[in-house]
C-alpha positions as CSV (number, residue, x, y, z in Angstrom):
1,M,0.0,0.0,0.1
2,G,1.4,3.4,-1.0
3,L,1.4,6.7,0.9
4,A,-1.6,8.0,-1.2
5,E,-3.6,5.0,-0.1
6,L,-2.5,5.5,3.5
7,F,-3.3,9.1,3.6
8,P,-6.2,9.9,1.2
9,D,-6.4,13.5,2.2
10,L,-2.8,13.9,0.9
11,A,-3.4,11.8,-2.1
12,P,-3.5,14.6,-4.9
13,P,-0.2,16.3,-3.8
14,L,1.5,12.8,-3.3
15,K,0.5,11.6,-6.6
16,S,1.6,14.8,-8.2
17,L,5.0,14.6,-6.6
18,A,5.3,11.0,-7.6
19,D,4.5,12.0,-11.3
20,R,7.5,14.4,-11.3
21,L,10.1,12.0,-10.0
22,V,12.7,10.7,-12.4
23,D,15.0,7.7,-12.0
24,L,18.4,8.9,-13.2
25,L,19.8,5.3,-13.4
26,P,18.6,4.6,-17.0
27,L,19.8,8.0,-18.2
28,A,23.2,7.5,-16.6
29,R,23.6,4.0,-17.9
30,R,22.7,5.2,-21.5
31,H,24.8,8.5,-21.4
32,Y,27.6,8.1,-19.0
33,Y,30.4,5.7,-17.9
34,H,33.8,6.1,-16.3
35,R,36.1,3.2,-15.9
36,D,36.5,4.1,-12.2
37,Q,32.9,3.1,-11.6
38,R,34.1,-0.5,-12.2
39,G,30.7,-1.6,-13.3
40,R,28.9,-0.1,-10.3
41,W,26.0,2.5,-10.7
42,S,25.2,3.6,-7.2
43,I,25.0,7.4,-6.5
44,K,28.4,7.2,-4.8
45,S,30.1,5.2,-7.6
46,V,29.0,7.6,-10.2
47,L,29.5,10.7,-8.1
48,Q,33.2,9.9,-7.4
49,T,33.9,10.1,-11.1
50,I,32.2,13.4,-11.5
51,A,32.7,15.3,-8.2
52,S,35.0,13.4,-5.8
53,E,34.9,16.4,-3.4
54,L,31.4,15.4,-2.6
55,A,32.5,12.1,-1.1
56,Y,30.5,10.7,1.9
57,H,33.4,9.6,4.0
58,A,33.5,12.8,6.1
59,L,29.7,12.4,7.0
60,D,28.6,10.6,10.2
61,V,26.0,8.7,8.1
62,Q,27.7,7.3,5.0
63,S,25.2,4.8,3.5
64,G,21.4,4.1,3.1
65,T,21.9,1.2,5.5
66,A,23.5,3.5,8.1
67,A,20.7,6.0,7.5
68,Q,18.1,3.4,8.2
69,A,19.9,2.4,11.4
70,S,20.3,6.0,12.6
71,Y,16.6,6.6,12.1
72,L,15.7,3.6,14.2
73,K,18.0,4.8,16.9
74,A,16.5,8.3,16.7
75,I,12.9,7.0,17.1
76,D,13.8,4.8,20.0
77,S,12.0,6.0,23.2
78,G,15.2,5.3,25.2
79,A,17.3,7.8,23.2
80,T,18.3,11.1,24.9
81,V,17.2,14.4,23.4
82,E,20.9,15.1,22.8
83,R,21.4,11.8,21.0
84,K,18.3,12.3,18.9
85,D,19.5,15.7,17.9
86,E,22.9,14.3,16.9
87,L,21.3,11.5,14.8
88,R,18.9,14.1,13.3
89,R,21.8,16.3,12.1
90,G,23.8,13.2,10.7
91,L,20.6,12.2,8.8
92,L,20.0,15.6,7.4
93,A,23.6,16.0,6.3
94,Y,23.4,12.5,4.6
95,C,20.1,13.5,2.8
96,E,21.5,16.9,1.8
97,R,24.5,15.1,0.3
98,D,22.4,12.6,-1.6
99,T,20.1,15.4,-3.0
100,L,23.3,17.5,-4.0
101,A,24.8,14.3,-5.6
102,M,21.7,13.8,-7.7
103,K,21.8,17.4,-8.8
104,V,25.4,17.3,-9.7
105,I,24.8,14.0,-11.6
106,L,21.9,15.4,-13.5
107,E,23.8,18.5,-14.4
108,K,26.6,16.4,-15.8
109,L,24.3,14.3,-17.8
110,V,22.6,17.4,-19.3
111,L,26.0,18.8,-20.1
112,N,27.1,15.7,-21.8
113,A,23.9,15.6,-23.8
114,A,24.4,19.2,-24.8
115,L,28.0,18.7,-25.7
116,R,27.0,15.7,-27.9
117,A,24.4,17.6,-29.6
118,S,26.6,20.5,-30.3
119,A,29.3,18.2,-31.7
120,H,26.7,16.6,-33.9
121,I,25.5,19.9,-35.2
122,N,29.1,21.2,-35.8
123,V,29.9,17.9,-37.7
124,S,26.7,18.3,-39.8
125,I,27.6,22.1,-40.6
126,Q,31.2,21.1,-41.5
127,G,29.9,18.3,-43.6
128,E,27.6,20.6,-45.5
129,E,30.4,23.2,-46.0
130,A,32.7,20.4,-47.3
131,A,30.2,19.3,-49.7
132,G,29.9,22.9,-51.1
133,A,26.7,23.9,-49.5
134,G,28.4,26.6,-47.6
135,P,27.4,27.9,-44.2
136,A,23.6,28.3,-43.6
137,S,22.4,31.8,-43.8
């Protein structure tokens, strides 16, 4: 059961949000690869080849599995307020990094697509000029 079914009063905005989500994996697989990915397609594997300065190693929460564990600790009734706040900050930093990573990866994919399109246009124009058509006016 999805969120829209669990919260019918929120169904329209939830469905609207879901309609706008895009999975970048198929786009990345089709338009980007770096040998340092070593066949891996996780956000972190792609990101390290695009923006290594955004690595996760300096964060308290460094993986999805660690994020799940931190969340469970944060909602534990035995956790102190200070501990919950510490876990919250770690989770927010991790989520912020994941969001920034997706933004940077998308920008790289768009740039690559634009450069390929530009190169294709330049090759087409040069081909026309070589054939005697001259530059388009």
